[in-house]
C-alpha positions in Angstrom: 12.1 -12.6 -43.8 13.3 -15.2 -41.3 11.5 -15.2 -37.9 14.1 -14.4 -35.2 12.1 -16.1 -32.4 11.5 -19.6 -33.9 13.5 -21.5 -31.3 11.9 -19.5 -28.4 8.4 -20.2 -29.6 9.1 -23.9 -30.1 10.4 -24.1 -26.5 7.3 -22.2 -25.5 5.1 -24.8 -27.2 6.8 -27.6 -25.2 6.3 -25.7 -21.9 2.7 -25.0 -22.7 2.2 -28.7 -23.6 3.6 -29.8 -20.2 1.6 -27.1 -18.4 -1.6 -28.2 -20.2 -1.0 -31.8 -19.0 -0.4 -30.7 -15.4 -3.5 -28.5 -15.4 -5.7 -31.3 -16.8 -4.3 -33.7 -14.2 -4.9 -31.4 -11.3 -8.4 -30.6 -12.5 -9.4 -34.2 -13.1 -8.0 -35.3 -9.7 -10.0 -32.5 -8.0 -13.2 -33.3 -9.7 -13.0 -37.0 -9.1 -12.4 -36.5 -5.4 -8.9 -38.0 -5.4 -7.1 -37.7 -2.1 -3.7 -37.3 -3.7 -3.9 -33.5 -3.7 -5.0 -33.3 -0.1 -2.2 -35.7 0.9 0.5 -33.3 -0.4 -1.2 -30.2 0.8 0.2 -28.7 4.1 -2.0 -27.4 6.8 -3.4 -23.9 5.8 -3.0 -20.7 7.7 -6.0 -19.4 9.6 -7.0 -16.6 7.2 -7.2 -19.0 4.2 -9.1 -21.5 6.2 -11.6 -18.9 7.3 -12.2 -17.6 3.8 -12.5 -21.2 2.4 -14.9 -22.2 5.2 -17.1 -19.2 5.6 -16.7 -16.8 2.6 -16.1 -18.9 -0.5 -19.2 -20.4 -2.1 -19.8 -24.1 -1.3 -19.0 -25.1 -4.9 -15.9 -23.0 -5.3 -13.4 -25.8 -5.5 -15.2 -27.9 -8.1 -15.7 -24.8 -10.2 -11.9 -24.1 -9.9 -11.0 -27.6 -10.9 -13.3 -27.3 -13.9 -11.7 -24.0 -14.7 -8.3 -25.7 -14.7 -9.5 -28.3 -17.3 -10.6 -25.4 -19.5 -7.3 -23.7 -18.8 -5.5 -26.9 -19.9 -7.4 -26.9 -23.2 -6.6 -23.3 -23.8 -2.9 -23.9 -23.1 -2.9 -27.0 -25.3 -4.3 -24.8 -28.1 -1.4 -22.3 -27.5 1.1 -25.1 -27.5 -0.1 -26.3 -30.9 -0.3 -22.8 -32.3 3.2 -21.9 -31.0 4.9 -25.0 -32.5 3.0 -24.7 -35.8 3.5 -21.0 -36.4 6.9 -20.5 -34.6 8.5 -19.3 -37.9 5.5 -17.3 -39.1 5.8 -13.5 -38.8 2.1 -12.8 -39.7 1.0 -15.1 -36.8 3.0 -13.1 -34.2 0.2 -10.6 -33.3 -2.2 -13.4 -32.7 0.3 -15.2 -30.4 0.8 -11.9 -28.5 -2.9 -11.6 -28.0 -3.1 -15.3 -26.8 -0.2 -14.5 -24.4 -2.0 -11.5 -22.9 -5.2 -13.5 -22.3 -3.1 -16.3 -20.8 -1.4 -13.9 -18.4 -4.7 -12.7 -17.0 -5.9 -16.4 -16.5 -2.6 -17.2 -14.7 -3.1 -14.1 -12.4 -6.6 -15.4 -11.5 -5.2 -18.8 -10.7 -2.5 -17.2 -8.5 -5.1 -15.1 -6.6 -7.3 -18.1 -6.0 -4.3 -20.2 -4.9 -3.2 -17.6 -2.4 -6.6 -16.9 -0.7 -8.7 -20.0 -1.2 -6.3 -22.9 -1.1 -4.9 -23.6 2.3 -1.2 -23.1 3.1 -0.1 -21.8 -0.3 0.0 -25.5 -1.3 -1.0 -24.7 -4.9 1.1 -21.6 -5.4 3.9 -23.7 -7.1 1.5 -24.4 -10.0 0.7 -20.7 -10.6 4.3 -19.6 -10.4 5.4 -22.3 -12.9 2.8 -21.1 -15.4 4.5 -17.7 -15.7 7.5 -19.2 -17.4 5.6 -20.1 -20.5 3.7 -16.8 -20.6 6.8 -14.8 -20.4 8.5 -16.7 -23.3 5.3 -16.5 -25.4 5.1 -12.7 -25.0 8.8 -12.3 -25.6 8.8 -14.5 -28.7 5.7 -13.0 -30.2 7.2 -9.5 -29.7 10.4 -10.4 -31.5 8.5 -11.8 -34.5 6.1 -8.8 -34.7 7.4 -6.5 -37.5 4.3 -4.4 -38.0 4.7 -0.6 -38.0 5.4 0.6 -34.5 7.2 -2.6 -33.6 9.7 -0.8 -31.4 7.0 0.8 -29.3 5.1 -2.5 -29.0 8.2 -4.4 -28.1 9.1 -1.8 -25.5 5.5 -2.0 -24.1 5.6 -5.8 -23.9 9.0 -5.7 -22.2 7.6 -3.2 -19.7 4.6 -5.4 -19.0 6.8 -8.4 -18.4 9.0 -6.6 -15.9 5.9 -5.1 -14.2 4.4 -8.6 -13.6 6.0 -8.8 -10.1 4.8 -5.3 -9.1 1.3 -6.0 -10.5 1.1 -9.3 -8.7 2.2 -7.6 -5.5 -0.5 -4.9 -5.8 -3.1 -7.5 -6.8 -2.4 -10.0 -4.1 -1.3 -7.7 -1.2 -3.6 -4.7 -1.9 -6.5 -5.2 -4.3 -7.6 -8.7 -3.3 -7.3 -8.0 0.5 -9.3 -4.8 0.0 -12.1 -6.8 -1.7 -11.9 -9.3 1.0 -12.2 -6.6 3.7 -15.4 -5.3 2.0 -16.8 -8.9 1.7 -16.1 -9.7 5.3 -17.7 -6.4 6.4 -21.0 -7.7 5.1 -20.8 -10.6 7.7 -21.7 -10.6 11.4 -18.6 -12.4 12.6 -17.7 -12.6 16.3 -14.6 -14.7 16.9 -14.5 -17.7 17.4 -18.0 -18.1 16.0 -18.7 -18.6 12.3 -19.6 -15.6 10.1 -23.2 -14.9 9.3 -24.2 -12.8 6.3 -25.8 -9.6 7.6 -25.7 -7.2 4.6 -25.0 -3.6 5.5 -25.9 -4.1 9.2 -22.3 -3.4 10.3 -22.3 -0.1 8.5 -25.7 0.8 9.9 -24.4 0.1 13.4 -21.3 2.3 12.9 -23.2 5.3 11.5 -26.2 5.2 13.9 -25.3 3.3 17.1 -21.5 3.4 17.6 -20.6 6.5 19.6 -16.9 6.0 19.0 -17.2 5.9 15.2 -17.7 9.7 14.7 -15.3 10.5 17.5 -12.6 8.4 15.8 -13.1 10.2 12.4 -12.9 13.6 14.0 -9.8 12.7 16.1 -8.0 11.1 13.1 -8.7 14.1 10.8 -7.7 16.7 13.4 -4.5 14.9 14.3 -3.5 14.3 10.6 -4.1 17.9 9.6 -2.3 19.4 12.6 0.7 17.1 12.2 1.0 17.6 8.4 0.7 21.4 8.8 3.3 21.7 11.5 5.5 19.1 9.9 5.6 20.9 6.5 6.7 24.2 8.1 9.2 22.6 10.6 10.9 20.4 8.0 11.2 23.3 5.6 12.8 25.5 8.3 15.2 22.8 9.4 16.1 22.0 5.8 16.9 25.6 5.0 19.1 25.9 8.1 20.9 22.6 7.4 21.4 23.6 3.8 23.6 26.5 4.7 27.3 26.3 5.0 28.2 26.2 8.7 30.6 24.3 11.0 29.3 20.8 12.0 26.6 20.7 9.4 27.0 16.9 8.9 26.6 16.3 12.6 23.4 18.4 12.8 22.0 16.6 9.8 22.6 13.3 11.5 21.0 14.5 14.8 17.8 15.6 13.0 17.6 12.4 11.0 18.2 10.0 14.0 14.6 10.2 15.4 13.3 8.8 12.2 15.3 5.6 12.5 14.8 5.1 16.2 12.4 2.2 17.2 8.9 3.6 17.4 8.1 2.0 20.7 11.3 3.3 22.3 10.6 6.8 21.1 7.1 6.9 22.5 8.2 5.4 25.8 10.8 8.2 26.1 8.2 10.9 25.3 5.8 9.4 27.7 8.4 10.0 30.5 9.0 13.6 29.2 5.3 14.3 29.3 4.7 12.7 32.7 3.5 14.7 35.7 6.9 14.8 37.2 8.7 14.9 33.9 11.1 17.6 32.5 8.4 19.4 30.5 6.1 19.8 33.5 9.1 20.8 35.7 10.1 23.6 33.3 6.5 24.9 33.1 6.3 24.8 36.9 9.6 26.7 37.2 8.2 29.4 34.9 5.1 29.8 37.1 2.7 27.6 35.2 0.7 24.6 36.5 1.5 21.0 35.8 -0.6 19.2 33.2 -1.5 15.6 32.4 -0.4 16.1 28.7 -1.3 12.5 27.8 -4.5 12.2 29.7 -6.2 15.5 29.0 -8.2 15.6 25.7 -7.2 19.2 25.1 -3.5 18.4 25.1 -3.3 14.8 23.8 -3.4 15.6 20.0 -0.9 18.5 20.1 1.4 16.5 22.3 1.3 13.5 19.9 1.7 15.8 16.9 4.9 17.2 18.4 6.3 13.6 18.7 5.4 12.9 15.1 7.0 16.1 13.8 10.1 15.4 15.9 10.5 12.1 14.1 10.1 13.5 10.6 13.8 13.3 9.7 13.0 11.7 6.3 11.0 14.7 5.2 13.9 17.0 6.2 16.3 14.9 4.1 14.0 15.0 1.0 13.5 18.7 1.3 17.3 19.3 1.7 17.8 17.4 -1.6 15.1 19.5 -3.2 16.7 22.7 -2.1 19.9 21.6 -3.6 18.2 21.1 -7.0 16.6 24.6 -7.2 18.3 26.2 -10.2 20.9 28.6 -9.0 20.5 30.7 -12.2 17.0 31.7 -11.1 18.3 32.9 -7.7 21.1 34.9 -9.3 18.8 36.5 -11.8 16.4 37.6 -9.1 19.2 38.9 -6.9 20.5 41.0 -9.8 17.0 42.4 -10.3 17.0 43.5 -6.6 14.8 40.8 -5.0 15.5 40.4 -1.3 15.9 37.0 0.5 12.2 36.6 1.3 11.2 37.4 -2.2 13.6 34.9 -3.6 12.4 32.3 -1.2 8.7 32.9 -1.9 8.9 33.5 -5.6 11.6 31.0 -6.6 12.5 28.4 -4.0 8.9 27.5 -3.0 7.6 27.2 -6.6 10.6 25.0 -7.6 10.0 22.9 -4.4 6.2 22.4 -5.0 6.6 18.8 -6.4 8.6 17.7 -3.4 6.2 19.6 -1.0 3.3 17.8 -2.7 4.9 14.4 -2.4 5.8 15.0 1.3 2.3 16.3 2.0 0.6 13.3 0.4 2.8 10.7 2.1 2.5 12.5 5.5 -1.2 12.7 5.2 -1.7 9.0 4.5 0.9 8.0 7.1 -0.5 10.2 9.9 -4.1 9.1 9.2 -3.0 5.6 9.9 -1.6 6.5 13.4 -1.9 3.6 15.8 1.1 3.2 18.1 0.5 6.3 20.3 -2.9 4.9 21.3 -1.5 1.5 22.1 1.5 2.7 24.1 0.4 5.9 25.8 -3.2 5.3 26.6 -4.1 3.9 30.0 -0.4 3.3 30.9 0.1 0.8 28.1 -3.0 -1.2 28.6 -5.0 0.6 25.9 -8.4 -0.9 25.1 -8.8 -2.6 28.5 -9.4 0.5 30.6 -10.8 4.0 30.2 -9.2 5.5 27.2 -9.4 9.3 26.6 -11.4 10.0 23.4 -8.5 11.8 21.8 -6.7 8.4 21.5 -9.6 6.8 19.6 -8.0 7.0 16.2 -9.7 5.0 13.5 -6.9 2.4 13.3 -7.1 2.0 17.1 -10.9 1.7 17.0 -10.5 -1.1 14.3 -8.1 -2.9 16.6 -10.4 -2.6 19.6 -13.5 -3.8 17.6 -11.7 -6.7 16.0 -9.2 -8.0 18.5 -10.4 -6.7 21.8 -14.1 -7.1 21.3 -13.9 -9.8 18.6 -16.3 -8.1 16.2 -14.4 -8.8 13.0 -17.3 -7.8 10.8 -17.5 -4.3 12.3 -13.7 -4.0 12.2 -13.7 -4.8 8.5 -16.5 -2.3 7.9 -14.6 0.4 9.8 -11.5 -0.5 7.7 -13.3 -0.1 4.4 -14.8 3.3 5.5 -11.3 4.4 6.5 -10.0 3.4 3.1 -12.7 5.5 1.5 -11.9 8.5 3.8 -8.2 8.3 2.9 -9.1 8.1 -0.8 -11.3 11.2 -0.5 -8.5 13.3 1.0 -6.0 12.0 -1.4 -8.2 12.8 -4.4 -8.8 16.4 -3.0 -5.1 16.9 -2.7 -4.5 15.7 -6.3 -7.3 17.9 -7.7 -6.2 21.0 -5.8 -2.5 20.5 -6.7 -3.1 21.5 -10.3 -3.4 25.1 -9.2 -0.1 25.4 -7.3 2.2 22.7 -8.6 5.1 24.0 -10.7 7.3 21.9 -13.0 10.3 23.5 -14.6 9.7 21.7 -17.9 6.0 22.4 -18.0 3.0 20.2 -17.1 4.0 16.6 -16.3 2.9 14.1 -18.9 
């Protein structure tokens, strides 16, 4: 049988040969202390320089350059193997395995280039390496005629197209998360240098920092109140807007507009509405009640902010309207023939069919509202949050991170608080997923 990917693998071999030469050159120049690489390297951004100077081990760069020489030898081996066995079908599985290993090595080089080499000056090398890897995986998949070839080819194609997403998660989520945990182990007060302190920052938060436990309580209470009210409100509005009535399109636009309004403008408007002389207090006064400092009283701050967040939940309304439109009409008609009233049809048919959408909205709302930050920055202390006396109901965890890191310059404590916040969000997300199995309904059965 003729191998269909002979030309592809021969081109792959040439690319790998060139890449091996470049890797060896960069590694040798780095180990010999040549100034050539430094001369073409732009000035780095501050986060990369901080990591290089204070977090990376002293011998990180020499080890990296030595790794590049080993990487060059490995790529040279792949180049020879690709050219020699380009027309060999039995060698395709081995080439596929070599390509997978090579992909992980390139990802490591990319991660190191982003976070430990100043100014992204080496990212060009990592990006250029992916061309050969993609061709190698593609060519080996075309030559692989073992049983289940279609499934393996589809899986490899999926992996190739998922490379950008995986890189994004790795470089923007996973590696920064690891960096946050590493930096949380340092006593680092800007502009001074970090000093390793072990778990001293965590000990300080749990035993000495009064605002830590307050921020956890305030964040959880706000998130739960906002999610609970938001789920009910969005469902009611979606049900009303899903009915046939005059001006339905206009009302849909009106309820969606708050979601796309600039956040700062929205909160500035609501701060005027909640003010002592504002419309809300004026209406309460007209009805015989007393005026209230809604945004300065700890008993009213969280409910007031929750109302603002629910008011801006136009995206949830739109998603639920789409879900209501997808509820099978045949179920409703069958229940109506059996004598079920409107409430029974809603509770027994509409809600179960909507549970996947309710779960999605609940999950996203919970994560979003636990990250609340703008209200504290805008509404507390007349816009000068963090510099004056801030009511404790504004001390959300994200705001406490901001104050510790950027107002008080304790970056180590801010990173420790960030990592604890990540764990807290993960716990609530896991609880939501675990409990969802008892109430989620899928029309086609359990999701695979």
